[in-house]
py3Dmol code that shows the C-alpha trace and the ligand (Angstrom):
import py3Dmol

protein = """\
ATOM      1  CA  MET A   1      25.005  27.779  11.125  1.00  0.00           C
ATOM      2  CA  LEU A   2      21.814  27.019   9.253  1.00  0.00           C
ATOM      3  CA  ALA A   3      19.986  30.198   9.999  1.00  0.00           C
ATOM      4  CA  ASP A   4      17.002  31.685   8.201  1.00  0.00           C
ATOM      5  CA  ARG A   5      15.463  35.107   7.877  1.00  0.00           C
ATOM      6  CA  PHE A   6      13.338  34.702  10.810  1.00  0.00           C
ATOM      7  CA  GLY A   7      16.119  34.092  13.266  1.00  0.00           C
ATOM      8  CA  ARG A   8      15.527  30.304  13.525  1.00  0.00           C
ATOM      9  CA  VAL A   9      18.692  28.100  13.377  1.00  0.00           C
ATOM     10  CA  ALA A  10      18.388  24.473  12.269  1.00  0.00           C
ATOM     11  CA  THR A  11      20.330  22.084  14.337  1.00  0.00           C
ATOM     12  CA  ASP A  12      18.110  18.868  13.889  1.00  0.00           C
ATOM     13  CA  LEU A  13      18.770  16.939  10.785  1.00  0.00           C
ATOM     14  CA  ARG A  14      16.291  14.564   9.441  1.00  0.00           C
ATOM     15  CA  VAL A  15      18.102  12.210   6.918  1.00  0.00           C
ATOM     16  CA  SER A  16      15.781   9.924   4.590  1.00  0.00           C
ATOM     17  CA  LEU A  17      17.849   6.788   3.828  1.00  0.00           C
ATOM     18  CA  THR A  18      15.275   5.380   1.335  1.00  0.00           C
ATOM     19  CA  ASP A  19      11.934   6.082   0.075  1.00  0.00           C
ATOM     20  CA  ARG A  20      11.058   2.305   0.103  1.00  0.00           C
ATOM     21  CA  CYS A  21       8.825   0.888   2.831  1.00  0.00           C
ATOM     22  CA  ASN A  22       7.738  -2.609   3.792  1.00  0.00           C
ATOM     23  CA  LEU A  23       4.427  -1.194   4.942  1.00  0.00           C
ATOM     24  CA  ARG A  24       1.639   0.529   3.113  1.00  0.00           C
ATOM     25  CA  CYS A  25       0.029   2.691   5.692  1.00  0.00           C
ATOM     26  CA  THR A  26      -3.263   3.949   4.089  1.00  0.00           C
ATOM     27  CA  TYR A  27      -2.603   7.662   5.128  1.00  0.00           C
ATOM     28  CA  CYS A  28       0.896   7.444   3.557  1.00  0.00           C
ATOM     29  CA  MET A  29       0.826   5.485   0.305  1.00  0.00           C
ATOM     30  CA  PRO A  30      -1.250   3.213  -1.958  1.00  0.00           C
ATOM     31  CA  GLU A  31      -1.385  -0.445  -1.477  1.00  0.00           C
ATOM     32  CA  GLU A  32       0.476  -1.176  -4.659  1.00  0.00           C
ATOM     33  CA  GLY A  33       3.363   0.954  -3.424  1.00  0.00           C
ATOM     34  CA  LEU A  34       4.857   3.850  -5.448  1.00  0.00           C
ATOM     35  CA  ALA A  35       7.417   4.267  -8.155  1.00  0.00           C
ATOM     36  CA  TRP A  36      10.641   3.988  -6.127  1.00  0.00           C
ATOM     37  CA  MET A  37      13.588   6.213  -6.667  1.00  0.00           C
ATOM     38  CA  PRO A  38      16.061   4.752  -9.159  1.00  0.00           C
ATOM     39  CA  ARG A  39      19.117   3.302  -7.034  1.00  0.00           C
ATOM     40  CA  GLU A  40      21.566   5.501  -8.938  1.00  0.00           C
ATOM     41  CA  GLN A  41      19.787   8.634  -7.811  1.00  0.00           C
ATOM     42  CA  GLN A  42      20.014   7.451  -4.279  1.00  0.00           C
ATOM     43  CA  LEU A  43      22.856   8.734  -2.246  1.00  0.00           C
ATOM     44  CA  SER A  44      25.496   6.177  -1.599  1.00  0.00           C
ATOM     45  CA  ASP A  45      26.569   5.336   2.136  1.00  0.00           C
ATOM     46  CA  ASP A  46      29.685   7.534   1.583  1.00  0.00           C
ATOM     47  CA  GLU A  47      27.855  10.324   0.214  1.00  0.00           C
ATOM     48  CA  VAL A  48      25.296  10.289   2.957  1.00  0.00           C
ATOM     49  CA  GLY A  49      28.228  10.211   5.446  1.00  0.00           C
ATOM     50  CA  ARG A  50      29.839  13.023   3.945  1.00  0.00           C
ATOM     51  CA  LEU A  51      26.789  15.192   4.168  1.00  0.00           C
ATOM     52  CA  ILE A  52      26.149  14.356   7.759  1.00  0.00           C
ATOM     53  CA  ARG A  53      29.721  15.243   8.403  1.00  0.00           C
ATOM     54  CA  ILE A  54      29.377  18.581   6.727  1.00  0.00           C
ATOM     55  CA  ALA A  55      26.227  19.225   8.616  1.00  0.00           C
ATOM     56  CA  VAL A  56      27.855  18.421  11.938  1.00  0.00           C
ATOM     57  CA  GLU A  57      31.308  19.819  11.565  1.00  0.00           C
ATOM     58  CA  GLN A  58      30.525  22.912   9.559  1.00  0.00           C
ATOM     59  CA  LEU A  59      26.836  23.867  10.065  1.00  0.00           C
ATOM     60  CA  GLY A  60      26.101  23.235  13.701  1.00  0.00           C
ATOM     61  CA  VAL A  61      23.779  20.284  13.442  1.00  0.00           C
ATOM     62  CA  THR A  62      23.580  18.492  16.813  1.00  0.00           C
ATOM     63  CA  GLU A  63      20.937  15.956  16.322  1.00  0.00           C
ATOM     64  CA  VAL A  64      20.632  13.376  13.417  1.00  0.00           C
ATOM     65  CA  ARG A  65      17.460  11.365  12.935  1.00  0.00           C
ATOM     66  CA  PHE A  66      17.466   8.735  10.333  1.00  0.00           C
ATOM     67  CA  THR A  67      14.045   8.064   8.634  1.00  0.00           C
ATOM     68  CA  GLY A  68      12.557   7.110   5.256  1.00  0.00           C
ATOM     69  CA  GLY A  69      10.658   5.236   3.792  1.00  0.00           C
ATOM     70  CA  GLU A  70      11.679   2.547   6.195  1.00  0.00           C
ATOM     71  CA  PRO A  71      15.296   3.276   7.337  1.00  0.00           C
ATOM     72  CA  LEU A  72      15.891  -0.229   8.764  1.00  0.00           C
ATOM     73  CA  ILE A  73      15.797  -1.692   5.253  1.00  0.00           C
ATOM     74  CA  ARG A  74      18.727   0.471   4.125  1.00  0.00           C
ATOM     75  CA  ARG A  75      21.477  -1.984   3.615  1.00  0.00           C
ATOM     76  CA  GLY A  76      24.413   0.241   4.793  1.00  0.00           C
ATOM     77  CA  LEU A  77      22.513   1.443   7.888  1.00  0.00           C
ATOM     78  CA  LEU A  78      24.955   0.322  10.525  1.00  0.00           C
ATOM     79  CA  GLY A  79      27.800   1.801   8.834  1.00  0.00           C
ATOM     80  CA  ILE A  80      26.051   5.110   8.248  1.00  0.00           C
ATOM     81  CA  ILE A  81      25.323   5.297  11.891  1.00  0.00           C
ATOM     82  CA  THR A  82      28.976   4.186  12.940  1.00  0.00           C
ATOM     83  CA  ALA A  83      30.349   7.049  10.787  1.00  0.00           C
ATOM     84  CA  ALA A  84      27.962   9.528  12.260  1.00  0.00           C
ATOM     85  CA  ALA A  85      28.714   8.426  15.745  1.00  0.00           C
ATOM     86  CA  SER A  86      32.434   8.972  15.170  1.00  0.00           C
ATOM     87  CA  LEU A  87      31.977  12.752  14.449  1.00  0.00           C
ATOM     88  CA  THR A  88      33.154  15.412  16.634  1.00  0.00           C
ATOM     89  CA  PRO A  89      31.143  16.967  18.179  1.00  0.00           C
ATOM     90  CA  ARG A  90      29.199  13.766  18.464  1.00  0.00           C
ATOM     91  CA  PRO A  91      25.571  14.294  17.311  1.00  0.00           C
ATOM     92  CA  ARG A  92      22.738  12.623  19.141  1.00  0.00           C
ATOM     93  CA  LEU A  93      21.444   9.845  16.896  1.00  0.00           C
ATOM     94  CA  SER A  94      17.949   8.517  16.531  1.00  0.00           C
ATOM     95  CA  ILE A  95      15.763   6.721  14.074  1.00  0.00           C
ATOM     96  CA  THR A  96      12.192   6.686  13.192  1.00  0.00           C
ATOM     97  CA  THR A  97      11.022   3.225  12.115  1.00  0.00           C
ATOM     98  CA  ASN A  98       7.972   0.979  11.821  1.00  0.00           C
ATOM     99  CA  GLY A  99       9.829  -1.540  14.090  1.00  0.00           C
ATOM    100  CA  ILE A 100       9.798  -4.410  11.744  1.00  0.00           C
ATOM    101  CA  GLY A 101      13.284  -6.248  12.173  1.00  0.00           C
ATOM    102  CA  LEU A 102      14.043  -3.968  15.146  1.00  0.00           C
ATOM    103  CA  GLU A 103      14.040  -6.746  17.571  1.00  0.00           C
ATOM    104  CA  ARG A 104      16.845  -8.470  15.611  1.00  0.00           C
ATOM    105  CA  MET A 105      18.734  -5.276  14.975  1.00  0.00           C
ATOM    106  CA  ALA A 106      18.430  -3.354  18.158  1.00  0.00           C
ATOM    107  CA  GLY A 107      21.618  -4.518  19.794  1.00  0.00           C
ATOM    108  CA  ALA A 108      23.750  -3.814  16.669  1.00  0.00           C
ATOM    109  CA  LEU A 109      22.121  -0.443  16.212  1.00  0.00           C
ATOM    110  CA  ARG A 110      23.062   0.441  19.752  1.00  0.00           C
ATOM    111  CA  ASP A 111      26.563  -0.841  19.384  1.00  0.00           C
ATOM    112  CA  ALA A 112      27.056   1.248  16.230  1.00  0.00           C
ATOM    113  CA  GLY A 113      26.158   4.276  18.149  1.00  0.00           C
ATOM    114  CA  LEU A 114      22.336   4.909  17.961  1.00  0.00           C
ATOM    115  CA  ASP A 115      20.879   6.644  20.986  1.00  0.00           C
ATOM    116  CA  ARG A 116      17.101   6.026  20.713  1.00  0.00           C
ATOM    117  CA  VAL A 117      14.217   5.039  18.474  1.00  0.00           C
ATOM    118  CA  ASN A 118      10.738   6.237  17.638  1.00  0.00           C
ATOM    119  CA  VAL A 119       8.483   3.388  16.576  1.00  0.00           C
ATOM    120  CA  SER A 120       5.403   3.979  14.741  1.00  0.00           C
ATOM    121  CA  LEU A 121       2.193   2.121  15.959  1.00  0.00           C
ATOM    122  CA  ASP A 122      -1.304   3.211  15.205  1.00  0.00           C
ATOM    123  CA  THR A 123      -3.411   0.284  16.616  1.00  0.00           C
ATOM    124  CA  LEU A 124      -3.174  -2.432  19.347  1.00  0.00           C
ATOM    125  CA  SER A 125      -5.396  -4.685  17.120  1.00  0.00           C
ATOM    126  CA  PRO A 126      -3.512  -7.086  14.708  1.00  0.00           C
ATOM    127  CA  VAL A 127      -6.565  -7.056  12.501  1.00  0.00           C
ATOM    128  CA  ARG A 128      -6.816  -3.261  12.192  1.00  0.00           C
ATOM    129  CA  PHE A 129      -2.964  -3.130  11.749  1.00  0.00           C
ATOM    130  CA  GLN A 130      -3.381  -5.257   8.743  1.00  0.00           C
ATOM    131  CA  GLU A 131      -6.171  -3.169   7.396  1.00  0.00           C
ATOM    132  CA  LEU A 132      -4.126  -0.021   8.042  1.00  0.00           C
ATOM    133  CA  THR A 133      -0.784  -1.157   6.694  1.00  0.00           C
ATOM    134  CA  HIS A 134      -1.794  -3.990   4.242  1.00  0.00           C
ATOM    135  CA  ARG A 135       0.687  -6.210   5.986  1.00  0.00           C
ATOM    136  CA  ASP A 136       0.326  -8.851   8.756  1.00  0.00           C
ATOM    137  CA  ARG A 137       3.284  -7.678  10.916  1.00  0.00           C
ATOM    138  CA  HIS A 138       1.647  -6.291  14.142  1.00  0.00           C
ATOM    139  CA  ALA A 139       3.584  -8.798  16.317  1.00  0.00           C
ATOM    140  CA  ASP A 140       6.812  -7.879  14.822  1.00  0.00           C
ATOM    141  CA  VAL A 141       6.357  -4.335  15.667  1.00  0.00           C
ATOM    142  CA  LEU A 142       5.563  -5.144  19.333  1.00  0.00           C
ATOM    143  CA  LYS A 143       8.644  -7.295  19.498  1.00  0.00           C
ATOM    144  CA  GLY A 144      10.584  -4.519  17.848  1.00  0.00           C
ATOM    145  CA  LEU A 145       9.456  -1.976  20.651  1.00  0.00           C
ATOM    146  CA  ALA A 146      10.445  -4.578  23.320  1.00  0.00           C
ATOM    147  CA  GLY A 147      13.878  -5.302  21.699  1.00  0.00           C
ATOM    148  CA  ALA A 148      14.621  -1.491  21.483  1.00  0.00           C
ATOM    149  CA  ALA A 149      13.803  -1.144  25.225  1.00  0.00           C
ATOM    150  CA  GLN A 150      15.860  -4.178  26.091  1.00  0.00           C
ATOM    151  CA  ALA A 151      18.881  -2.777  24.034  1.00  0.00           C
ATOM    152  CA  GLY A 152      18.582   0.516  25.867  1.00  0.00           C
ATOM    153  CA  LEU A 153      17.488   2.603  22.917  1.00  0.00           C
ATOM    154  CA  THR A 154      15.661   4.800  25.378  1.00  0.00           C
ATOM    155  CA  PRO A 155      13.359   6.548  25.818  1.00  0.00           C
ATOM    156  CA  VAL A 156      11.468   4.459  23.295  1.00  0.00           C
ATOM    157  CA  LYS A 157       8.815   6.653  21.843  1.00  0.00           C
ATOM    158  CA  ILE A 158       5.804   5.570  19.724  1.00  0.00           C
ATOM    159  CA  ASN A 159       4.266   7.688  17.062  1.00  0.00           C
ATOM    160  CA  THR A 160       0.718   7.227  16.456  1.00  0.00           C
ATOM    161  CA  VAL A 161      -1.583   8.759  13.716  1.00  0.00           C
ATOM    162  CA  LEU A 162      -5.247   8.719  14.511  1.00  0.00           C
ATOM    163  CA  MET A 163      -7.834   8.598  11.873  1.00  0.00           C
ATOM    164  CA  ARG A 164     -11.553   9.207  12.284  1.00  0.00           C
ATOM    165  CA  GLY A 165     -13.701   6.108  12.324  1.00  0.00           C
ATOM    166  CA  ILE A 166     -10.549   3.809  11.844  1.00  0.00           C
ATOM    167  CA  ASN A 167      -8.422   4.009  14.985  1.00  0.00           C
ATOM    168  CA  ASP A 168      -9.466   7.284  16.889  1.00  0.00           C
ATOM    169  CA  ASP A 169     -11.212   5.116  19.639  1.00  0.00           C
ATOM    170  CA  GLU A 170      -7.904   3.672  20.624  1.00  0.00           C
ATOM    171  CA  ALA A 171      -6.239   6.751  22.046  1.00  0.00           C
ATOM    172  CA  PRO A 172      -6.770   5.761  25.751  1.00  0.00           C
ATOM    173  CA  ALA A 173      -5.801   2.053  25.204  1.00  0.00           C
ATOM    174  CA  LEU A 174      -2.750   3.192  23.270  1.00  0.00           C
ATOM    175  CA  LEU A 175      -1.712   5.437  26.082  1.00  0.00           C
ATOM    176  CA  GLN A 176      -2.330   2.589  28.544  1.00  0.00           C
ATOM    177  CA  PHE A 177      -0.198   0.237  26.624  1.00  0.00           C
ATOM    178  CA  ALA A 178       2.638   2.844  26.578  1.00  0.00           C
ATOM    179  CA  LEU A 179       2.417   3.518  30.223  1.00  0.00           C
ATOM    180  CA  ASP A 180       2.429  -0.168  31.131  1.00  0.00           C
ATOM    181  CA  HIS A 181       5.621  -0.781  29.085  1.00  0.00           C
ATOM    182  CA  GLY A 182       7.480   2.413  29.807  1.00  0.00           C
ATOM    183  CA  TYR A 183       7.155   3.875  26.280  1.00  0.00           C
ATOM    184  CA  GLU A 184       6.491   7.489  25.585  1.00  0.00           C
ATOM    185  CA  LEU A 185       3.513   7.906  23.321  1.00  0.00           C
ATOM    186  CA  ARG A 186       3.274  10.893  20.689  1.00  0.00           C
ATOM    187  CA  PHE A 187       0.082  11.376  18.828  1.00  0.00           C
ATOM    188  CA  ILE A 188       0.608  13.079  15.432  1.00  0.00           C
ATOM    189  CA  GLU A 189      -2.069  14.915  13.646  1.00  0.00           C
ATOM    190  CA  GLN A 190      -2.477  13.652  10.232  1.00  0.00           C
ATOM    191  CA  MET A 191      -0.859  15.925   7.627  1.00  0.00           C
ATOM    192  CA  PRO A 192      -1.587  16.596   3.887  1.00  0.00           C
ATOM    193  CA  LEU A 193       1.542  14.412   2.848  1.00  0.00           C
ATOM    194  CA  ASP A 194      -0.186  11.270   1.567  1.00  0.00           C
ATOM    195  CA  ALA A 195       0.676  10.099  -1.847  1.00  0.00           C
ATOM    196  CA  GLN A 196      -3.016   9.707  -2.777  1.00  0.00           C
ATOM    197  CA  HIS A 197      -3.822  13.352  -1.890  1.00  0.00           C
ATOM    198  CA  GLN A 198      -6.880  12.177   0.120  1.00  0.00           C
ATOM    199  CA  TRP A 199      -6.244  14.251   3.221  1.00  0.00           C
ATOM    200  CA  ASP A 200      -9.212  16.163   4.365  1.00  0.00           C
ATOM    201  CA  ARG A 201      -9.088  18.910   6.940  1.00  0.00           C
ATOM    202  CA  HIS A 202     -12.498  18.216   8.266  1.00  0.00           C
ATOM    203  CA  GLU A 203     -11.791  14.518   8.686  1.00  0.00           C
ATOM    204  CA  MET A 204      -8.553  14.703  10.529  1.00  0.00           C
ATOM    205  CA  VAL A 205      -8.486  14.027  14.320  1.00  0.00           C
ATOM    206  CA  THR A 206      -7.353  17.368  16.010  1.00  0.00           C
ATOM    207  CA  ALA A 207      -5.024  17.697  18.894  1.00  0.00           C
ATOM    208  CA  SER A 208      -7.965  19.018  20.999  1.00  0.00           C
ATOM    209  CA  ALA A 209     -10.061  15.841  20.153  1.00  0.00           C
ATOM    210  CA  ILE A 210      -6.984  13.694  21.053  1.00  0.00           C
ATOM    211  CA  LEU A 211      -6.588  15.430  24.369  1.00  0.00           C
ATOM    212  CA  GLU A 212     -10.434  15.196  25.043  1.00  0.00           C
ATOM    213  CA  SER A 213     -10.327  11.444  24.597  1.00  0.00           C
ATOM    214  CA  LEU A 214      -7.456  11.271  27.070  1.00  0.00           C
ATOM    215  CA  ALA A 215      -9.350  13.256  29.745  1.00  0.00           C
ATOM    216  CA  PRO A 216      -9.873   9.977  31.987  1.00  0.00           C
ATOM    217  CA  PHE A 217      -5.997  10.119  32.573  1.00  0.00           C
ATOM    218  CA  GLY A 218      -6.335  13.482  34.207  1.00  0.00           C
ATOM    219  CA  LEU A 219      -3.424  14.809  32.228  1.00  0.00           C
ATOM    220  CA  THR A 220      -1.588  17.768  33.872  1.00  0.00           C
ATOM    221  CA  PRO A 221       0.476  20.508  31.881  1.00  0.00           C
ATOM    222  CA  ASP A 222       4.217  19.618  31.645  1.00  0.00           C
ATOM    223  CA  SER A 223       6.324  22.294  33.299  1.00  0.00           C
ATOM    224  CA  VAL A 224       9.421  21.344  31.299  1.00  0.00           C
ATOM    225  CA  SER A 225       9.689  23.765  28.424  1.00  0.00           C
ATOM    226  CA  ARG A 226       8.887  22.493  25.008  1.00  0.00           C
ATOM    227  CA  GLY A 227      11.791  24.235  23.457  1.00  0.00           C
ATOM    228  CA  THR A 228      12.154  23.247  19.781  1.00  0.00           C
ATOM    229  CA  ALA A 229      10.356  19.910  20.119  1.00  0.00           C
ATOM    230  CA  PRO A 230       7.303  19.404  17.916  1.00  0.00           C
ATOM    231  CA  ALA A 231       5.285  17.778  20.714  1.00  0.00           C
ATOM    232  CA  GLU A 232       3.536  19.532  23.425  1.00  0.00           C
ATOM    233  CA  THR A 233       3.687  17.188  26.372  1.00  0.00           C
ATOM    234  CA  TRP A 234       1.376  16.427  29.429  1.00  0.00           C
ATOM    235  CA  LEU A 235       2.162  14.454  32.521  1.00  0.00           C
ATOM    236  CA  VAL A 236       0.258  11.416  33.340  1.00  0.00           C
ATOM    237  CA  PRO A 237      -0.446  11.406  37.065  1.00  0.00           C
ATOM    238  CA  GLY A 238       0.410   8.057  38.821  1.00  0.00           C
ATOM    239  CA  TYR A 239       2.858   6.715  36.263  1.00  0.00           C
ATOM    240  CA  THR A 240       6.588   6.968  35.714  1.00  0.00           C
ATOM    241  CA  ASP A 241       8.665   6.116  32.679  1.00  0.00           C
ATOM    242  CA  ALA A 242      11.400   3.341  32.311  1.00  0.00           C
ATOM    243  CA  ALA A 243      13.842   5.748  33.990  1.00  0.00           C
ATOM    244  CA  GLY A 244      11.551   6.615  37.085  1.00  0.00           C
ATOM    245  CA  ASN A 245      10.607  10.047  35.684  1.00  0.00           C
ATOM    246  CA  PRO A 246       7.077  11.241  35.563  1.00  0.00           C
ATOM    247  CA  ALA A 247       5.331   9.688  32.541  1.00  0.00           C
ATOM    248  CA  ARG A 248       4.515  11.945  29.741  1.00  0.00           C
ATOM    249  CA  VAL A 249       2.287  11.870  26.598  1.00  0.00           C
ATOM    250  CA  GLY A 250       2.901  14.143  23.748  1.00  0.00           C
ATOM    251  CA  VAL A 251       0.591  15.655  20.895  1.00  0.00           C
ATOM    252  CA  ILE A 252       2.037  16.967  17.718  1.00  0.00           C
ATOM    253  CA  GLY A 253      -0.577  19.356  16.419  1.00  0.00           C
ATOM    254  CA  SER A 254       1.382  20.079  13.138  1.00  0.00           C
ATOM    255  CA  VAL A 255      -2.016  21.310  11.436  1.00  0.00           C
ATOM    256  CA  THR A 256      -4.126  22.951  14.348  1.00  0.00           C
ATOM    257  CA  ARG A 257      -1.320  23.984  16.653  1.00  0.00           C
ATOM    258  CA  PRO A 258       1.732  24.640  14.199  1.00  0.00           C
ATOM    259  CA  PHE A 259       5.195  25.284  15.852  1.00  0.00           C
ATOM    260  CA  CYS A 260       6.973  26.669  12.802  1.00  0.00           C
ATOM    261  CA  GLY A 261       8.166  29.661  14.735  1.00  0.00           C
ATOM    262  CA  ASP A 262      10.337  27.312  16.818  1.00  0.00           C
ATOM    263  CA  CYS A 263      11.281  24.830  14.012  1.00  0.00           C
ATOM    264  CA  ASP A 264      14.991  23.751  14.150  1.00  0.00           C
ATOM    265  CA  ARG A 265      14.827  21.130  11.370  1.00  0.00           C
ATOM    266  CA  THR A 266      16.676  20.694   8.144  1.00  0.00           C
ATOM    267  CA  ARG A 267      15.780  17.702   5.875  1.00  0.00           C
ATOM    268  CA  LEU A 268      17.824  15.653   3.528  1.00  0.00           C
ATOM    269  CA  THR A 269      16.036  13.245   1.019  1.00  0.00           C
ATOM    270  CA  ALA A 270      17.525   9.881   0.088  1.00  0.00           C
ATOM    271  CA  ASP A 271      18.487  11.504  -3.294  1.00  0.00           C
ATOM    272  CA  GLY A 272      20.416  14.308  -1.690  1.00  0.00           C
ATOM    273  CA  GLN A 273      18.063  17.241  -1.757  1.00  0.00           C
ATOM    274  CA  VAL A 274      17.865  19.579   1.064  1.00  0.00           C
ATOM    275  CA  ARG A 275      14.364  20.537   2.203  1.00  0.00           C
ATOM    276  CA  ASN A 276      13.925  23.438   4.478  1.00  0.00           C
ATOM    277  CA  CYS A 277      10.497  22.517   5.500  1.00  0.00           C
ATOM    278  CA  LEU A 278       8.415  19.220   5.382  1.00  0.00           C
ATOM    279  CA  PHE A 279       5.967  21.211   3.274  1.00  0.00           C
ATOM    280  CA  ALA A 280       8.266  23.079   1.008  1.00  0.00           C
ATOM    281  CA  THR A 281       7.450  22.899  -2.631  1.00  0.00           C
ATOM    282  CA  GLY A 282      11.104  23.556  -3.571  1.00  0.00           C
ATOM    283  CA  GLU A 283      14.266  21.772  -2.758  1.00  0.00           C
ATOM    284  CA  THR A 284      18.129  22.183  -3.205  1.00  0.00           C
ATOM    285  CA  ASP A 285      20.269  19.763  -4.859  1.00  0.00           C
ATOM    286  CA  LEU A 286      23.350  18.528  -2.996  1.00  0.00           C
ATOM    287  CA  ARG A 287      24.037  15.303  -4.655  1.00  0.00           C
ATOM    288  CA  GLY A 288      24.864  17.099  -7.959  1.00  0.00           C
ATOM    289  CA  LEU A 289      27.585  19.129  -5.996  1.00  0.00           C
ATOM    290  CA  LEU A 290      28.985  15.931  -4.413  1.00  0.00           C
ATOM    291  CA  ARG A 291      29.109  14.134  -7.754  1.00  0.00           C
ATOM    292  CA  ASP A 292      30.680  17.190  -9.557  1.00  0.00           C
ATOM    293  CA  GLY A 293      33.588  16.946  -7.144  1.00  0.00           C
ATOM    294  CA  LYS A 294      32.726  20.147  -5.339  1.00  0.00           C
ATOM    295  CA  PRO A 295      34.468  20.926  -2.012  1.00  0.00           C
ATOM    296  CA  ASP A 296      32.923  20.672   1.377  1.00  0.00           C
ATOM    297  CA  ALA A 297      32.888  24.455   1.593  1.00  0.00           C
ATOM    298  CA  ASP A 298      30.629  24.824  -1.480  1.00  0.00           C
ATOM    299  CA  VAL A 299      28.238  22.025  -0.342  1.00  0.00           C
ATOM    300  CA  ALA A 300      28.001  23.873   3.101  1.00  0.00           C
ATOM    301  CA  ALA A 301      27.492  27.253   1.513  1.00  0.00           C
ATOM    302  CA  THR A 302      24.653  25.894  -0.680  1.00  0.00           C
ATOM    303  CA  TRP A 303      22.926  24.136   2.304  1.00  0.00           C
ATOM    304  CA  ARG A 304      23.015  27.468   4.194  1.00  0.00           C
ATOM    305  CA  THR A 305      21.406  29.343   1.345  1.00  0.00           C
ATOM    306  CA  ALA A 306      18.772  26.830   1.052  1.00  0.00           C
ATOM    307  CA  MET A 307      17.869  27.092   4.783  1.00  0.00           C
ATOM    308  CA  TRP A 308      17.958  31.046   4.585  1.00  0.00           C
ATOM    309  CA  GLY A 309      14.921  30.709   2.221  1.00  0.00           C
ATOM    310  CA  LYS A 310      12.791  28.800   4.775  1.00  0.00           C
ATOM    311  CA  LEU A 311       9.439  30.443   4.932  1.00  0.00           C
ATOM    312  CA  ALA A 312       7.924  31.660   8.248  1.00  0.00           C
ATOM    313  CA  GLY A 313       5.195  28.936   8.351  1.00  0.00           C
ATOM    314  CA  HIS A 314       4.072  25.687   6.426  1.00  0.00           C
ATOM    315  CA  GLY A 315       0.845  27.589   5.359  1.00  0.00           C
ATOM    316  CA  ILE A 316      -1.527  24.597   5.589  1.00  0.00           C
ATOM    317  CA  ASP A 317      -4.257  26.961   6.469  1.00  0.00           C
ATOM    318  CA  ASP A 318      -3.593  29.274   3.584  1.00  0.00           C
ATOM    319  CA  PRO A 319      -6.102  29.105   0.641  1.00  0.00           C
ATOM    320  CA  SER A 320      -3.135  29.025  -1.598  1.00  0.00           C
ATOM    321  CA  PHE A 321      -1.569  25.916   0.168  1.00  0.00           C
ATOM    322  CA  LEU A 322      -0.153  23.453  -2.243  1.00  0.00           C
ATOM    323  CA  GLN A 323       0.638  19.932  -1.147  1.00  0.00           C
ATOM    324  CA  PRO A 324       4.401  19.159  -1.911  1.00  0.00           C
ATOM    325  CA  ALA A 325       5.033  16.800  -4.900  1.00  0.00           C
ATOM    326  CA  ARG A 326       6.848  14.480  -2.796  1.00  0.00           C
ATOM    327  CA  PRO A 327       4.843  12.280  -0.511  1.00  0.00           C
ATOM    328  CA  MET A 328       5.862  11.858   3.136  1.00  0.00           C
ATOM    329  CA  SER A 329       7.652   8.483   2.384  1.00  0.00           C
ATOM    330  CA  ALA A 330       9.934  10.332  -0.220  1.00  0.00           C
ATOM    331  CA  ILE A 331      10.542  13.363   2.039  1.00  0.00           C
ATOM    332  CA  GLY A 332      11.330  11.517   5.266  1.00  0.00           C
ATOM    333  CA  GLY A 333       8.890  11.760   8.151  1.00  0.00           C
TER     334      GLY A 333
END
"""
ligand_1 = """\
27
SAM
N 8.784 3.967 8.170
C 9.126 4.698 9.270
C 7.953 4.734 10.243
O 6.968 4.052 10.006
O 8.097 5.349 11.364
C 9.619 6.202 9.061
C 8.986 6.904 7.960
S 7.365 7.359 8.434
C 6.874 8.426 7.006
C 7.488 8.513 9.727
C 6.306 8.827 10.504
O 5.466 9.703 9.707
C 5.374 7.671 11.013
O 5.262 7.791 12.336
C 4.160 7.856 10.250
O 3.117 7.378 10.919
C 4.197 9.304 10.000
N 3.362 9.777 8.836
C 3.284 9.197 7.595
N 2.399 9.934 6.784
C 1.897 10.867 7.600
C 0.827 11.834 7.443
N 0.215 11.954 6.243
N 0.463 12.593 8.627
C 1.165 12.468 9.696
N 2.052 11.552 9.877
C 2.348 10.800 8.987
"""
view = py3Dmol.view(width=600, height=400)
view.addModel(protein, "pdb")
view.setStyle({"model": 0}, {"cartoon": {"style": "trace"}})
view.addModel(ligand_1, "xyz")
view.setStyle({"model": 1}, {"stick": {}})
view.zoomTo()
view.show()
C-alpha cells in the first residue's frame, strides 16, 4: 500500500503523459508556451506501462487518471490505456483533457478501455475562449464533450476554473449548459500553480462565491458521502443526469476548503517523478531506477517511501508556503 504517516492510503494515481499542451490557458502557462521537457527525459510508453502495473499490482492503486499537459496529444495514448485496462485487478481509467480531438478519438479511447472523461471548459463564449486559451478551438471542445457522451465515456464531467472579472459571471450559464446536456460540472478554485506565478489569493473566486452565484438553482446538500473525492457536491433540484440520477454540481475548494486529510492521490510526472502532493516541493525519481534496470520490488519500495513522506496539508495558507517549481502543466492536473 501507499500509506503515509497520517493514516492516509493513496489508491488514485494521476499520470501525466506529457507537459505539452495545445492551449495556453492564461492561468496555467504563458502565451509563448514553456520550455518543454526533452523527449529523452520523458518516460517511454513501456516505462509508463510498467509503473502503472507496479502501482496496480503491488501498491494498491485502483484508479488511474491520465492527464498532462494535454494527454490526447501523447502518441502512444491508446496503447498505454490498453495496457492499463488489461491489468488485474483492473483499475478504473479516466482522462482529464481539454477536449480538442476528443470527438474523433472518443470511440477508440472507449474501446481501449477508458471509462470516463473530465473535459475542461471555462466559458461558453468562443470569443472569451480565445482570449483565455489563446486558441480558436471552442467549437472543438463542445464537439469533444458531445463525442465523449455519445461514446459512453460517462459520466462526462466538466472542469471549470473561474477568474474574477474574466468569466466569474458565467457560473449559472455553465451550470445550465451542463444540466441541459447531462454533463456533471465541477468548479475548481484557482490554485497557485501557474507558470507565471501571478496567482493572487485575494483575486481568486472562492468556493463560497461560486455557491452564492448558483443560489438561483436552489442547490441542496448531497447526502452521498464525499469520501476521498476532492469535490463537495450539491444536488440541483428538478434535474437528472444522463443516467437518470439526480443532477449534481461540484466545487473543488482546494484553497479555501482544503481536503488534504482525505487525500488519496499519488502523482507521476511525464519524466517519471513521483509527487506525493500537487504542492510538494520535492519529488522522487523512478525513471532512474527503471533505466538502471532495477527490479519491480525496488521501484515499489521507493514509491512507498516517497508517499510515506507526504505532509499533512498543502500549506497554501502558511506564511512559509512556496509554490512548487513545476507548474501545473508539468505536474499533471
Ligand atoms: N490539458 C488537460 C485539461 O485541460 O484538462 C489536462 C491538464 S490541465 C493542467 C488539468 C486541469 O487543471 C484543467 O481542468 C485546468 O483547468 C486545471 N488547472 C490548470 N491550472 C490551474 C490552476 N492554476 N488552478 C486550478 N486549476 C488549474
